[in-house]
N, C-alpha and C positions, 0 to 999 in steps of 0.2 A: 406281278407288281414287284419292283425292286426296292429293297430297304434303302433308307436315306436318313440323313440327319433330321429332316422334317418329320418322318414317320416315327423315329425314336423319340423326338420331342413330343409328338402327339401321344405316344404310348405313356410317357411319364406325366404328361398333362392330364390324360384321361384318368390315370391312377389318382392324381390329386383331386380331380373333379369327382371321382367316385367316393373318395374319403369325405369331401365336403358335403356331397349329397346325403351320405349316410349320417353324418353328424347333424345336418340340418333336419333330418327325419327324427333323430334322437332327442333333440332339444325340446320340441313341444311335449314329448312324453315326460321329460324331466320337469318341465314347467307345470304340467298337469299334476304330477306327483306332489310338487310343492304346494299347489293350490289345494289338493286334497288334504295335505297335512295341515294347512292353515284352517281349512273348514273344520277338521276334526278337533283342532286345538280350540277354535272358537266355540264349538259345540260343548266341549268339556268345560270351558269357562262359563258358558250359560248354565250348564247343569249345576256347577258349584255355586254360582250366584243364586240359582233357584233354591238349592238346598239351604244356603245361608239365610235367604228370605223366609223360608218355611220355618227354620229354627228360631229366627227372631220373632216371627208371628206366634209360634207356640209359647215362647217365653212371655210375650206380651199378654197372651190369654191367661197364663198361669198367674201373672202379676195382677191382672184384673180380678181373677178369682180369689186371690189372696186378700186383696183389698175388700172385696165383698164379704168374705168370711170374717175378716177383722171387724167390719162394721156390724155384722150379725152377732159376733161375740159381744161387742160393746152393748148392743141392744139387749141381749140376754142378761148381761151383767146388771144393766139398769133395771130390768124387770125383776131380777132376783132380789134386789135391794128392797123392793116393795112387797115381796111375798112374806106372808105371816103364817100360812098354813104349812105344816110339816110335809104333807103329801105333795103339795104344790112345790115346796122347796126342793124335795127330792127329785121331782120331775125336771125342775129348772137346772139342778146340778147335773142331771143326766144329759140334758141338752148342751150345757156348757162343755161337758166332757167330750161329747161327740163333735162339737164345734172345734175343740182343741185338737182332736185327732185329725179332723179334716184339714185344719190349718197346718199341722205338722206334716201331713202328707203332701200338701201343695208346696210348702216350703222346701221339703226334700226334693220334690220334682224340679223346683226352680233351681236348686243347687246343681242337680244333675244336668239341667239344660244349660246353665251358665258354664259349667265345666266343658260340656260338649261344644258350646259356642267358642270358648277360648281355644280349644284344640282345633276346631274347624278354621278359626281365623289364623292360627299359626300355620296350618297346612296351606291355607289360601295364599298367605304371604310367600311361603317357600315355593309353591307351584307357580305363582305369578312371576317370581324372580327367574325360575328355571325356564318357564315358557316365554318370558321376555327375551332371554338369551336365545332361545330357539327361534323366536320370531325375527330377531335381528339377524341371526345367521341365515334364515330363510330369505330375508329381504336382500342380503348381500349376494346370496346364491342366485336369486332371481335377476338381480342387476347384472351379475356375471354372465348368466345365460343369455340375457338380452343383448349384452355387448358381444358375446361370442356369435350369436345369430347374425347380428349386423356385420361383424367382421367376416363371417363365412359367406354371407350374401355378397359382400363387396369382392371377396376373393373369387367367388364363383363367377361373378360378372367379368372380372379381369381375365380369368382363365378362359372363359368362353370367347372373349374378344381375341385372346392370344391364339386360341384354337382356330378361329376363323382366319386369322392371318396366316397360320401354318397351312391350312387347307388351300388358301389362295396361292400359296407357293408351290403346291403339288401339281403334277400333271393333272389335267381335267379328269381323265378316266380314273386315276387313282383317287381323286377327291370324291368322285361320284360313288365309287365302290365303298369308300370309307363311310360316306353318308348313308348308303343303303344298309350296310352292316350295323351302323350306329342306330338306325331306326329300330332294330330288333334287340340290340344288346347294350344300348346306351353307352355309359362310360367304360364298359368292359368289351369294347369292340376289338381293340388291339391287345393281344396277350402274348407273353413270352413263351418260348419253348421250355417245356418242363420234362427233363429226361429225353425220352424219344416221343413225347406226345404233346398234345395241346395243353397249354397252361390254363385254359378256360374249363374244358370239360374232361380233360385227361385222355381223350381218344388218341390211340397210337397213330403216328403219321407213317405213310409208306416210306420204305428205305430210300428210294430215289428222291422223294421230296425232301427227306431229311438232309441228304447230301446237298441238294440245291439250297436249302435254307441255311445250312451251316457253312458251306464253303463258298457259295455264290451270292449269299446275302439276299436270297429270294424271300418274299413275303407270301405265305401260302394261306389258302382258305381251308379251314378245318372242315372235313366232311362230316364230323360228328355234330358240331354246333353252329358252324357257319362263321365263326370268328376269324379274324386275320391273325395269323401266327407269325411272329418274327423272332429273330435271335437277338436277345438283349445281353450285352456283355455283363458277365458276373451272375447271370440268372439261368443260363442254359445248362 
């Protein structure tokens, strides 16, 4: 096979198609990573919302307990006013003292929970702002990836059509050989000479074939990998 403008154009076109194919394979992985980040962010938000709900419920329970203890204290105070026996009065005062201790303990717990709730709400606001920014950045990146995928797909279709036109311009035997090699090596069927070897697998080419390739513009079949090796100006 003799090198030609069509083969050189095919070489450069295949390199472009190879890049497009690799990028189209990378984009779904990037999209999956974004989706995983979104899912992790949503899970963290659910966990924080659950923690906030549990904290609020604990505070409500303490407030109900405080109200019940206050009512109990009022009842004990009313009973004490009717007590005339000293022994009964001492017992009543003991009950009131215990009630006061319990109320103080509950009120202390309420203060602790209120402080924890305030801290949690501040953290929620900060994280919501930060994750909102992350979510907007992720949405922009998803849109950019989708646009790039569409652009790459369109470029691939144009390049494939251009490749078919180039193949149609080749001698039929050369086009058949290219298609046969392409069946095994895809967009890396045509490779440039690298030093004294194949630019695909690195296998050394026989000296006589090197002369034919360099001086006569021949296109050789690499005995190592089966690719078509040609001389590309600036790469040999």
